C-alpha positions in Angstrom: -19.2 -19.0 -46.7 -21.8 -18.5 -44.2 -22.1 -15.1 -45.2 -22.5 -15.5 -48.9 -26.5 -14.5 -48.4 -25.7 -11.5 -46.9 -23.2 -10.3 -48.8 -24.9 -11.3 -52.3 -28.9 -9.4 -51.0 -26.2 -6.4 -50.3 -25.7 -6.7 -53.8 -29.3 -4.5 -54.8 -28.4 -1.5 -52.9 -26.7 0.4 -56.2 -28.5 -1.6 -58.8 -30.3 0.6 -61.1 -33.3 -0.6 -63.6 -33.1 -0.1 -67.0 -35.5 3.0 -67.6 -36.3 3.9 -64.1 -34.5 6.7 -62.0 -31.8 5.5 -59.4 -32.9 4.8 -56.2 -30.3 6.4 -53.8 -30.3 3.8 -51.6 -27.2 5.3 -49.1 -30.4 7.1 -48.0 -31.9 3.6 -46.6 -31.8 2.9 -43.2 -32.2 -0.7 -43.5 -29.5 -1.2 -46.1 -26.8 1.2 -44.0 -27.7 -1.4 -41.0 -27.2 -4.4 -43.3 -24.1 -3.0 -43.9 -22.6 -2.1 -40.9 -24.0 -5.9 -39.9 -21.9 -7.2 -42.4 -18.6 -5.4 -41.6 -19.4 -6.3 -37.9 -19.7 -10.1 -38.4 -16.8 -10.4 -40.8 -14.4 -7.3 -40.1 -11.1 -9.2 -41.3 -13.0 -9.9 -44.2 -11.2 -8.4 -47.2 -13.9 -8.4 -49.6 -16.3 -7.2 -47.0 -14.1 -4.2 -46.4 -13.3 -3.1 -49.4 -17.5 -2.9 -50.3 -18.0 -1.1 -47.6 -15.7 1.3 -47.7 -16.5 1.8 -51.7 -20.4 2.4 -50.5 -19.7 4.7 -47.9 -17.4 6.3 -50.1 -19.8 6.7 -53.0 -22.5 7.8 -50.7 -20.6 10.5 -49.0 -19.2 11.7 -52.5 -22.6 11.9 -53.6 -23.8 13.2 -51.0 -21.0 16.5 -51.2 -22.5 16.4 -55.1 -18.6 15.1 -56.5 -20.2 12.6 -58.2 -23.7 12.1 -59.9 -25.5 9.4 -58.5 -25.6 7.6 -61.2 -21.9 7.3 -61.8 -21.6 5.8 -58.2 -24.3 2.8 -59.3 -22.0 2.2 -62.2 -18.7 2.1 -60.6 -20.6 0.3 -57.8 -22.0 -2.3 -60.5 -18.5 -3.0 -61.3 -16.4 -2.7 -58.6 -18.9 -5.3 -57.0 -18.9 -7.8 -59.5 -15.5 -8.2 -60.2 -14.9 -8.7 -56.6 -17.5 -11.4 -56.3 -15.9 -13.2 -59.5 -12.6 -12.6 -57.4 -13.8 -14.5 -54.3 -15.8 -16.8 -56.2 -12.3 -17.8 -58.5 -10.6 -17.6 -55.6 -12.6 -20.5 -53.5 -13.3 -22.4 -57.0 -9.5 -22.7 -56.6 -8.7 -23.7 -53.0 -11.9 -26.4 -53.9 -14.2 -24.6 -51.1 -16.8 -24.0 -53.5 -17.3 -27.2 -56.5 -20.4 -25.7 -58.4 -21.8 -22.2 -58.7 
């Protein structure tokens, strides 16, 4: 998949580093633009749609104060890892990927 590098670079926006205060990447216009571009480039990719919607929803809930940033980060990390792993396994089963 030609968009994997961009998709994988978009994994960082919610990542929480140990012993650091969480950064709200929802407020970063470059990261938001990168997600918009990824969705525009692959508008029918279910993984991109799912992760884009999850990001938008979590950011909205954080902005409203309905979810703490730390919880949004935790949810993002879990769902992103699950989605990417499912995609990799699917591609391996189809024979597209021989090695990781």
